[in-house]
N, C-alpha and C positions, 0 to 999 in steps of 0.2 A: 382688903387686908394689906397691911404694910409689910413690904419685903425688906430684908436686910442682906448686905453683902456677906458672903461666907468667908471672904478674905480678911476684911478690916472691920466688919460689923456696922458700917455706916448704912443709913436708910438709902434705898435705891429709888430712882425715879421710875414711875410706872411706864412700862413699855420699853425701858432702856435695855440695851444689850450689854453694856459695860458699866462698871461702877465709876461714878464721877470722881471718887476720891483716890482710888488706887489702880483703876484700870482693869481689875479682874472681871471676867465674864459673869454676867448674871444668868444663872441657870434656874429655870422654873421647876418647881417640884412636880413630879408626875405621880399618878396613882400607883401604888405598889402592886406589882403583879401578884396574882393569887398563887399561894404556895401549892405545889402539886406533890402528890405522893405516889410511889410505885412500890410494888412488892417483888422481891427477888423470887424467881420461879421456883427454886428448890428450897432455900433456907427459910423463906417466909419472913426475912428481916426487912423491917420497914425502913426505906430510904427517903428522907425528906429533902427536897431541893427547893431552896428559897432564894430569891433574888435580893441582893443587898442594895437598898435604895437610900440608906442614911446619907451617903456622900452627896447624892443628888439633892436631897431635901435640904442639906446644909449649904448648898450652893458651891461645892468644891468640884473642880475638874482637875485631875492630876495626871501628869505624864511622868512616869518613873524613868530616870536616865541612870546610866552606870555611874558609880562613884568616880569622881575625878572629872577632868575637862572633857567636853564633847568635841571630838576632833572635827566632825563635819561642820558644826556650827562655828566654833571658834576659829577654824581655819579660813572662814570667809568664802565658802563656796556659794555660788549664786543661788542655790536651792535652799540655803540654810534658813531656818525658821526664826532664829533669834531667841530672845528670852521668853517669848510666848509662841506656842505652837500655832499651826495653821488654823485651828479652831478658836484661837484667842486664849487658850488655857495656859497658865503659867507653868513652866517646867519645875519639877522638884527633884533634887538629887537624893541619893540614898542617905546622905548625911543630914538631910533636912533643909539644906539651903535651897532657895528658890530663884527662879528667873535667871538673870545674868550671873548671879552668885554661883549658881550650880555649874556654870560652864566657863565663864570668862577667866582669863589669866591676867588680870590687871589689878594693880594696887589702888587705883583711883576710884573713890566712892562718890556718887552723886549726892545731891541734897536729900533725896528721899531714902538714902541708905543703900541703894543698889550699886553694884559694881558697873563701871562703864563698859558698854558693849560696843567694841570697835573692831572691824574686820577688813582685811585687804581685798580689793576687787580687781586691781589692775596694776601693771608695772611696765614702764616704758623707759627708753633711754633719752637723755638730753645730752648736750655737749659736755656737761661737767658732772652729771649726777644720774643716779638711778631714781626715777620719779615713781613713787608708789601712791596710788589712790586708796584711801581708807574710808569706809562707810561707817558713820556713827549712827547707831540704832537706838530707838527710844526704850527707856527702862522705867521712866517716871511719868506721872500724869502731866506735869508741867515742864516746859522747856528750860534749859539752863545754858550758861555760857562758861567756858573755861578760859581764863586769861592768865594762866601760869607763865612766868618768864622762863621757867626751866621745866618744860613738859617732856619727859623722856619716853620714847617709843622704841621698843625692841621687837624685831621680827625674828622668830625662831622656827626652825624646821621640826616637824613632827616625825620626819623620816619617811622614806618611800621604799624601804627595803634595800637601801644603798648605804647604810651605816651612818647617815647624816642626822639621825634623831638627836634633837637638842642643840644642834649647831646654830650659832648666831648668824642670821642672814643680813641683818642691818641693826644698828644701834646708834641712835642720835638723840640729841636734846634740842627742843624747839622753843622759840620765844613767841608765845601767843599773846603777850601783853598788848601789842599793837593791833592785832587782828584775832579777836577771840574765836575760839572754836565753839560752834553751836551744838548742844546736845538736845535733839528734838524731844518734845513730849508726845504722848499718844495722839495720833491724828495729825501731827505737825508735818510740814514738808521735810524732805530729806536733807541730810547734812553730810558733807565730805571734807576730809583733810587730805590735801594734796601735798605730800611730804617729799622733799628732795634730799636723798641720802648721797652725799658726795664722798670725796676721798677721806678715808679714815672712818667712815660710818656705814659703808655698804660692803658686803662680803659675798655677793653673788651677782653674776652678770644679769642684766635686765631681762634678756630673753629666757634665761633659766628660771629667774624669779617669777616671771609671768606664767611659765608652765607649772611651777609649783603652786601658784595661787589657783590656777584652773583645776589642778588636781586636788585642791583642798588640803594641802600639807604645810600651811604656814599659819602659825599662831602669833597673836599680838599681845605684848605685855606693855603696860603704860603706867606712869605715875607722875605726880607733880612733885618734882624734887624739892621745890621751894615751899611745899606745903600749902600752896594757894588753893583754897576751895573753890568750887563753882558758885556762880551767883544766878539768881533768877533772870531769865531772858525776857526782855521787854517786848520784843516783836519777833515772832517766828512765822510770819505770814508768807515769807518767801524761802525758796530753797537756798541753802547756804553752802559756800565752798571756801575753805580757808587754805591758802597756799603759803607754805613756809619752807625754809631751807634748814637742814640740820647742822648743828655744831657737834664736835666730838663730845661724847658723854663724859661728864666728870667722874661718873662711877661706871665706866664702860665695862662690859663683860670681858672675860679673859679670852680675847680674840685670838691670841697666839695659840692657846690650847686647842682651838677648833680650826685653826688655819690649815693644818695638814689635811684634815678631812675635807675641808672646803676645796683645797687644791686638787686632791684626789678625785673628788666628785666632778669638778669642772673639767678635768682632763678626760674623765670617762664620758662626760656629756659631749665633749668636742671630738672624741676619738673617731666616730664615723666620718666626720668631715675631714679630719686630718688624714685618715686612711685613704680617702679618695684622692689625696694629693701625692701618694707614694710614687716615687720616680720622677717627680717634677721639682723644679727649682722654685724656691719661695724666698721671701724677705724675712730674715730672722731679726727680731727686735730685742730679745733679751734671753739670757741663759744663766740662771742663778740657783743656788741651793742655800740652805740655812747657813748664815755666816759669811756669805760671799761679800767681798769688798769690791765696790765699783769705783774705780779711780775717776771716771768721768763725772759721777754724781758726788764723789767724795764721801761715801757712806757705806756702812755695812748693813746688809739686808737680812731681816728675819723672815720667817715664813709668811707672817702677816703682811710685811712690807712687799714681799714678792707678789702676793695676791693683789694688793692695792695697786702695784705698778701694772699688773695685767689688766685690772679693771679700768684704770685710767686710759690705757692704750685701746681697750675695747670700746670705751666711750668715744674715743677720738677716731678710731678706725673700726667700724662695726664688723669687718670680716676677720678680725684678729682671733686666733685660736691658741689653746694651751695644750702642751704635750709634756710627757716626762721622758727624758733621754734614755731611761732604762728600757723603754719599749722600742727604741730605734738604734740599729747598729751604725747609723751615720754618725753617732756620737761616741767618743772614746771613754767618756766618764759617765757613770750611772748616777741617777738620783737628782739630776738637774731639771728644774722647771723652765721649759723653753716656750717663749712667746713668738709666734709667727704670724705673718699676714697671709690669710688663706686664699691667695690668688696664685694659680699655677703658671709657671713659665717654662719654656723649653730650653732656654739658654740662661746662663748666670748673669749676663749683662743686663737683662731685663729687670730682675728684682733689685739689682744695684741701682738702676736708673730710678726705680720706684722710691728707693731710700733717698736719693739725691734730690728728686723733685719735691720731697716733703721736708727737706732741710734737716734730716736726721744725721747726727754725727756718724762718721765712718766706723768708729769703734762700737757703735750701738746698733747699726743696721747693715747687713750684708747678705749676700746670696748663700743659700744652703739647699742642698739637694736632699730630699727625704728618702732614705733607704732603710727599710725595716730589717731586711736580711741581706747582709753583705758587708764588705769592708768600708770603713769611713774614708779611705783614700780618695781624693778628688771630689769630695762632697761639699767643700767650703771654698768660696771665692770672695775675697775681700776687695773693696774698692781701691 
């Protein structure tokens, strides 16, 4: 007897587990269980219990997920099942959308009409950027390639109970025209995009971003700004890795509006390490608030600029930490975002020597004693 796929209606190959046309699982019909009847002891009301087998006979296997994006999958947790569940069944949202459509937050559609399924798996620091590895997951039977010259990727926080929900973590545009991104088909080897988010495109320190990815609170949004569609992949026999560097998005998100929450969160993350330095001398690298004019740089800093300077310093010196002057009485003015090198010294000459050895201007780097409770007198030593 000829079997047909319950997803697309195409004839299925005898013995096959998945449809060769759409990738949906082939479910064999099972004999319907015999209906049973019971009688209520007192009322004598007949209760009929019958098993519903129509879904199985039709070849459907459905996982109902909540309306809206699935945080655990879209966030790129290692345990995430993707557009298809562990049993191969395609997920269906309450609004009727299926597979990646039910969960992904991306505007890019593949040739088979599914939304691109791409999730972060790791983040590390390079000398000039926050490098994020993104896994591209199959949503179509056949492989495809994306060669957009303006492929925009936005990483956004779903929040971890710290008020950062919706905050932009990274936002950059990538040129894939020279090294196309592979979108694997069902059964194809894996594919990864290694994206370098540099100055102006990254808004969270690499170690903090790595922790967020591990916690499953990072969502990926992507689109081909130039409208370039994907094309069939000719050879998907090998695992693919595409490495590209971001440029500042032409249609960048309002990073200034989220800069304050990003700064507050970063200071909170760094606070345990800063607190451990209380009473010690450290090298101070920057102290700014919104609208601060820096004569050395010849520019006025916004909140987003302040965070970008912090991130650049953290990429250069991994032990760099962020604090707010309001939390420390060593500072006479509140509300300033202060960047320090997290190395404790017992005397002020030592952090000043640290600044000199690295060739940092005297107005930009000097010794500061961290005092949380007490007078600021005697806590600053310039070179």
